[in-house]
BAKE-196291 format. One record per residue: residue in three letters; x, y, z of N, C-alpha, C in turn. Coordinates in steps of 0.001 Angstrom, whole numbers, plus 500000, padded with zeros to 6 digits. Layout:
<sites>
AlaXYZXYZXYZ ...
</sites>
This chain:
<sites>
Unk079148690679245941079750690751247289078974690233248312 Unk079190689216249518078672688673250155077771689873251592 Unk076605688861251515076397690345252205076420689788253898 Unk076826688284254065077703688352255686078047689470256492 Unk078304689454257514079177690422257926080527689798258062 Unk081347691508258429082610690823258256083134690305259970 Unk083609689109259773084376688684261206085009689227262379 Unk084746689330263109085339688945264700085987688562265137 Unk087366689052265992087643687601267254086856686927267668 Unk085404687169267833084733686379268704084549685135268143 Unk084535685112266265084211684361265701085116683413264996 Unk086662683779265816087708682698265492087687681709266635 Unk088180681002265743088357679267266661089404679932267653 Unk090474680578267279091808680676268397091253681864269484 Unk090080682356269594089480683420271063089396682242271298 Unk089666682874272884089642682096273801088865683056275242 Unk087405682644275340086422683392276211086679683331277478 Unk087587684093278337087951684012279614086737684785280412 Unk086468685965280099085379687200281619085038687572280107 Unk084191689155280843083607689673280094083058691013280779 Unk084292692234280160084122693492280930083514694243281008 Unk083503695389281374082188696246281822080939696508280867 Unk081089696596279594079847696604278457079504695223278557 Unk079573694345278833079295693107278655079467692035277670 Unk081179692837277275081189691844275638082524690798276217 Unk082485689818275263083430688922276334085339689158275828 Unk085818689192276471087521688811276546087798687729276306 Unk089717687871276038089938686673276459091446686807275499 Unk092158685946275785093801685665274933093395685351273423 Unk094380685300272495094655684559271232095642683639271677 Unk095004682292270733095373681235270331096994681973269457 Unk096223681849268947097562682928267647098596683856267520 Unk098243684488268981099077685716269118099062686120270674 Unk099992685463271123099950685232272373100266687000273137 Unk101199686866271835101962688267272737100625689383273100 Unk099846689326272274098755690406273016098306690229273790 Unk097688691095274462096883691169275588095712690791275405 Unk094973691134276350093059689755276535092779691177275308 Unk091814690419274218091372690767272977089813691061273413 Unk088835691440272965087632691911272955087426691585271476 Unk085706690691271925085227689871270852085150690533270048 Unk084718691979270065084343692723268105085176693028267742 Unk086404693022268211087583693505267588087629692993265767 Unk087872693962265198088004693201263544089043692640263458 Unk088813691073262677089745689917262989091200690333261577 Unk091486689752262091093274689817261453093076688819260628 Unk094283688797259807094913688047258551094907686865259282 Unk095042686652260264095332684975260811093836684218261015 Unk092791685264260296091777684286261266090904683223260628 Unk090531682462262064090046681171261469089198680649261757 Unk087703680370260900086639680405261549086126679453262760 Unk085743679779263408084950678910264578083776677936263517 Unk083512676696264046082835675673263439081399676410263388 Unk080673676968264670079651677390265065079200678838264142 Unk080534679343263624080141680769262833080279680579261813 Unk080315679035260887080715678815259006079892679057258469 Unk079537680178257517078381680151256871077487681819257371 Unk078036682013258337077623683137258965078404684369258918 Unk079598684191258572080088685667258613081931685420257675 Unk081714686427256852082507686518255774084270685918255931 Unk084374685217254818085883684693255189087061685693254352 Unk087459686594255700088296687724254850089714686762254173 Unk090014688051253012091072687191251663091849687802252267 Unk093019686900252643094662687600252403094661689268251467 Unk095833690133252091095996691463250837097067690880249941 Unk096827691084248810098033690565247840099231690886248037 Unk100265690434248036101942690894248183102477690708247133 Unk103034691949246561103587692011245598105150691154245923 Unk106045690938244744107303689751244636108327691094244873 Unk109088691167244869110710691648245368110824691809244064 Unk111496693814243934111407693518242062110684693679241838 Unk109002694412242347108038694218241495107180693579240740 Unk106492693669239637105584692985238946104807692479239743 Unk103334691901239217102145691853239684101866690997240750 Unk101162691569241621100625690627242940100324689846242980 Unk100151688445243353099728686995243271098540687118243826 Unk097920685903243035096472685755243467096526685229244775 Unk095378685517245559095061684961246919094354683946246638 Unk094368682833247928094208681917248326092595681766247987 Unk091512680816247900090011681209247796089390680635248993 Unk090560680703250275090227680805251423091357680916252788 Unk091053681478253879091720681920254211092075680643256100 Unk091073679568255329091503679235256953092459678166256764 Unk092793678334257705094504677295257938094168676338257863 Unk095487675611256746095838674302255987096323673768257918 Unk095431672251257820095670671422259304096609670107258881 Unk096624669436260007096617667605259493095552667344258903 Unk094861667640258611093230667053258330093607667937256983 Unk093616669043256731094059669390255959095029670137254957 Unk095975668914254772097716669122254416097707670220253123 Unk099292670868253069099746671475252141099849670686251378 Unk099674671250249769099672670160248786100273671276247412 Unk101169670499246898101480671126245093102758671127245388 Unk103471672346244479104493672157244134105557672730245216 Unk106517672081245370107045672262247072109385672628246481 Unk108941672760245146110941673152244798110791674583244408 Unk111872675658244383111879676654244066111802677744245184 Unk111889678944244877112353680075245907111031680147246755 Unk111221680365247492109945680484248937109832682043249060 Unk108556682516248882108814684344249003107715684152250605 Unk108523684343251450107544683795253115108179685341254238 Unk107175685515254911107097686722255630106958685922257163 Unk106773686957258400107454685939259696106075685523259631 Unk104967685883259228103461684990259783103328684230258983 Unk104503683680257439104131682907256999104872681566257598 Unk105953681887258167106901680880258600106938680277260401 Unk105796681532261308105225681022262052104195680135261785 Unk103384680511261012102526678966260261102606677397259890 Unk104078678058258946104599676579258640105199675689259992 Unk105594676149261172105740675841262286105210674991262793 Unk103768676116263310102846675434263699102141674003263168 Unk102257673866262345101742672893261099102164671294261229 Unk104118672240261015104753670861261312104576670220263091 Unk104550671315263972104543670734265295103060670490265337 Unk101895670397264964100898669846264829101164668270264331 Unk101628668102262926102030666823262437102728665763263477 Unk103266666577264554104200665741265287103248665520266984 Unk102177665786266522101548665916267849101841666334269076 Unk102815667609268738102925668458270103102185669198270457 Unk101610669954269232100595670993269091099049671280268223 Unk098288671906268247097256671682268030096272672343267938 Unk095205672263267528094001672841267927092349672519267826 Unk092406671300268647091403670518269171090333671418269240 Unk088883670712268852087805671640269552087062671580270196 Unk086416672521270693085879671816271639084235671087271632 Unk083462670206272059082274669280271881081215670366271583 Unk080007670750270293079750671806270105078423671924271231 Unk078184670974272335077218671310273511077721671520274453 Unk079517672278274304079570672682275657080232673884275081 Unk080106674273273499080181675802273347079650676824274036 Unk080219677999274527080256679192275245079341678733276312 Unk079471677735276727078998676905278279079806677569279428 Unk079673677026280381079869677940281984080164676646282757 Unk081381676448283145081795675723284419081180676238285638 Unk080459676106286347080279676285288351080800675705288737 Unk081355676003289731081972675605291250080918675829292524 Unk080260675406292787079340675642293633079654675361295503 Unk080394676227295955080519675538297381079457675048297942 Unk079331674356299004078513673414300022077919674683300908 Unk078410675491301422077921676946302000077133677999301331 Unk076040677749301500074543678749300396075329680144300917 Unk076082680208301842076789681340302025077996682495301078 Unk078372681339300775079563681961299641079016681928297966 Unk079844682732297661079477682633295970079891681611295135 Unk079242680970294349079793680059293299080904681029292480 Unk081834679942291695083352680729290838082318680091289586 Unk082516680689288805081770680772287087083270680810286748 Unk083109679899285816084669679584284241083478679263283375 Unk084486680205282616083533679585280767084387678233280467 Unk083765677811279769083880676394279658085373676180278556 Unk085258677141277150086303677565276682087327677479277016 Unk087767678527277980088799678902278978089456677531279608 Unk088612676934280131088946675950280707089598674737280239 Unk088669674335279355089055673440277717090475673758277314 Unk090668675168277367092219675593277109093439675232277167 Unk093180675388279238093631675097280098093668673529279934 Unk093039672766279761093433670870279945094348670769278517 Unk094335671679277082094550670818276078095963671390276135 Unk096414673105276867097810673382277459098559671916278165 Unk097800671283279227098172670574279800098723668734279124 Unk097524668549278209097693667636277432099213667598276720 Unk099244668395276089100311668645275000101754668965275340 Unk101909669584276916102908669528277802103073668615278419 Unk102146667353278721102597666022279080102758665149277587 Unk102601665423276242103226665204274910104703665829274972 Unk105429666762275284106318666858275021107305666558276225 Unk106403666319277577107435666013278399107911664810278448 Unk106817663458277437107422662050277271108266662189275859 Unk108403663437274828108839663091273770110204663338274658 Unk110478664043275528111493664663276101112298663645276676 Unk111136662827277616112031661350278064112293660224277317 Unk111454660205276538112554659210274978113495659272274693 Unk113766660552274830114759661239273611115914661518274687 Unk116076661405275793116577661677276911117865660234276871 Unk119370661120276716120557659330276653120863659251277951 Unk120668660276278478121391660071280082120168659227280918 Unk119306658929280683118497658218281582118700656651281020 Unk118246655949281890118590654341281943117229653781281127 Unk116783652594280540115998651864280230114841652312281227 Unk114955651914282323114460651705283232113949652771284019 Unk114732653810284517113769654846284718113460655579283793 Unk113044655105282552112869655771281726110906655412281242 Unk110916654045281626110129653501281644109296653911283279 Unk110025654141284242109066654925285683108321655611285372 Unk109365656527284672108909658003284361107242658051283592 Unk107877657184282197106659657037281618104666656602282434 Unk105327655445282887104122654918284132103472656133284641 Unk104211657308285087103559658528285822102958658916284882 Unk103260659287283738102797660000282339101205659054282289 Unk101139658425282001100375657235281557099426657182282864 Unk099775657793284365098386657705284939098242659034285297 Unk099248660127284886098079661045284329097358661322283101 Unk097659660447282162096510660387280705095344659847281339 Unk095362658925282228094552658091282942093204658729283810 Unk093915659760284347093337661128285272092672661371284559 Unk093329662333283465092574663238282589091585662881281544 Unk091321661771281223090170661028280526088947661388280898 Unk088656662114282325087782662832282699087078663802282049 Unk087932664461281195088034665230280420087739665506279089 Unk087231664080278437087387663772277191086490663585276984 Unk085068663947277831083948664627276842083763665966276393 Unk085026666702276850084611667775276400085354668246275277 Unk085827667248274342086645667330273129085548666764272035 Unk085273667537270978084513667000270098084906666011269330 Unk086566665734268858086573664945267995087424663799268797 Unk087570662228269185087994661038269646089691661479270061 Unk090196661225268494091033661259268266091909661995268721 Unk091411663344269768092377664578270604092235664405271661 Unk091601662709272289091079662725273563092379662069274116 Unk092040662434275785093356661647276430093191659987276050 Unk094589659216276299094875658325276196095214656997277028 Unk095132656159277645096045656135278233097207655039277533 Unk098470654322277853099380653409276591099223652165277739 Unk099350651096277079099627649727278038100800649614277090 Unk101691648706278321102760648221278250103187648327276551 Unk104581648445275814104756648627274267104564649871273944 Unk103704650919274658103305651698273756102338651927272733 Unk101303651221273064099710650826272633099188651876273327 Unk097983652427272596097034653169273435095390651984273833 Unk095121652442275075094308651657275055092997652741275283 
</sites>
């Protein structure tokens, strides 16, 4: 049995640090469970746990509970790890036959499909910014500065990026718009991307960063 401690929500990549409670614990929302209220970092990890890069090798990777097939029978063997497969780790293997899938499994498949279409994803913040703080300091020394956890700020930037991508896809598929109107609207989106390149320094991977687009749809 592993001597590593059991993981908590704070060890999960989906945990977004927004504030500290009265006990000094980090708290915030979960990207994988948006229906939940703000949760504390020391809450035991659920089956959707995805280990944060900075915590790899420092906590146990929980194994899913074996599920019994309908009608009885022996439970299926759990996979070796619980890390979510993504575009960088695509799902492989047999794709024919009956599929036994619960609600959480269906949600997982939908997330992967959306990620492959670049409309949704889980980009990681650069290691040097992890657990950092954004400080907004007024010129007036009598006013209190505003501190924002960088991971919370980064999460909002990623949400803005993903919504711009959805908007761009909707414009491209809109049949009631003339081509000239589409080009004009795409031009505004391109300018938004150009403005947001300021925040590219926060992204760990270059592929996740904002990019402006030249005429013809190529990235600049």
